C-alpha positions in Angstrom: -175.4 -179.4 -68.8 -174.4 -181.9 -71.5 -176.6 -183.2 -74.3 -176.6 -186.7 -72.9 -180.0 -188.1 -71.8 -180.1 -190.1 -68.7 -182.9 -192.4 -67.5 -185.0 -191.3 -64.5 -185.8 -194.1 -62.1 -189.4 -193.7 -61.0 -189.7 -197.0 -59.1 -188.2 -200.4 -58.7 -189.6 -203.7 -59.7 -190.0 -204.7 -56.1 -192.0 -201.6 -55.2 -194.3 -202.2 -58.2 -194.8 -205.9 -57.2 -195.6 -204.9 -53.6 -198.3 -202.4 -54.7 -200.0 -204.9 -57.1 -199.0 -203.4 -60.5 -198.3 -205.3 -63.7 -197.0 -204.6 -67.2 -199.2 -204.0 -70.2 -197.2 -205.0 -73.3 -198.1 -204.8 -76.9 -196.6 -204.9 -80.4 -197.1 -201.8 -82.5 -196.9 -203.8 -85.8 -199.3 -206.7 -85.2 -201.4 -205.1 -82.4 -201.1 -208.1 -80.1 -200.4 -207.9 -76.5 -201.6 -208.4 -73.0 -201.0 -208.1 -69.3 -197.8 -209.5 -67.9 -197.1 -210.1 -64.2 -194.1 -208.4 -62.6 -193.0 -211.4 -60.5 -191.0 -213.1 -63.3 -189.0 -209.9 -63.9 -188.3 -209.6 -60.1 -187.2 -213.3 -60.0 -184.8 -212.6 -62.9 -183.6 -209.1 -62.3 -184.1 -208.6 -58.5 -186.4 -206.4 -56.4 -184.1 -203.4 -56.6 -183.9 -203.3 -60.3 -185.0 -199.9 -61.8 -187.7 -199.8 -64.4 -185.9 -200.4 -67.7 -187.2 -203.0 -70.1 -185.7 -204.1 -73.4 -187.0 -207.1 -75.3 -189.5 -208.4 -77.7 -193.2 -208.7 -78.0 -194.8 -212.2 -78.0 -194.7 -212.1 -81.8 -190.9 -211.7 -81.7 -190.9 -208.2 -83.1 -188.9 -205.4 -81.3 -191.4 -202.6 -82.1 -193.2 -203.0 -78.8 -194.4 -200.7 -76.0 -194.7 -201.3 -72.3 -196.8 -199.5 -69.8 -197.3 -199.9 -66.1 -200.8 -201.3 -65.4 -202.5 -200.1 -62.2 -203.8 -202.6 -59.8 -207.4 -203.8 -60.1 -210.1 -201.6 -58.4 -210.6 -201.7 -54.7 -208.7 -200.4 -51.8 -205.4 -198.8 -52.7 -202.7 -197.4 -50.5 -202.7 -193.6 -50.1 -199.8 -191.9 -51.6 -198.1 -188.9 -50.0 
């Protein structure tokens, strides 16, 4: 096994959109952020695009984090 790290695809944008997920983005420097819908990412990158995000926070800085935000409470599909 080589020392090269490879990304692991856990889902696609289309799968997250269908299940009601969104992105929770924030800047580590200015502490601003918020919830971002997945639909614009699907429109730009396609439903089959793996989860890989590179970009800037709303403040323009690159030191940002992104997490997948679970859907709002209520009935959720059973996994398994």
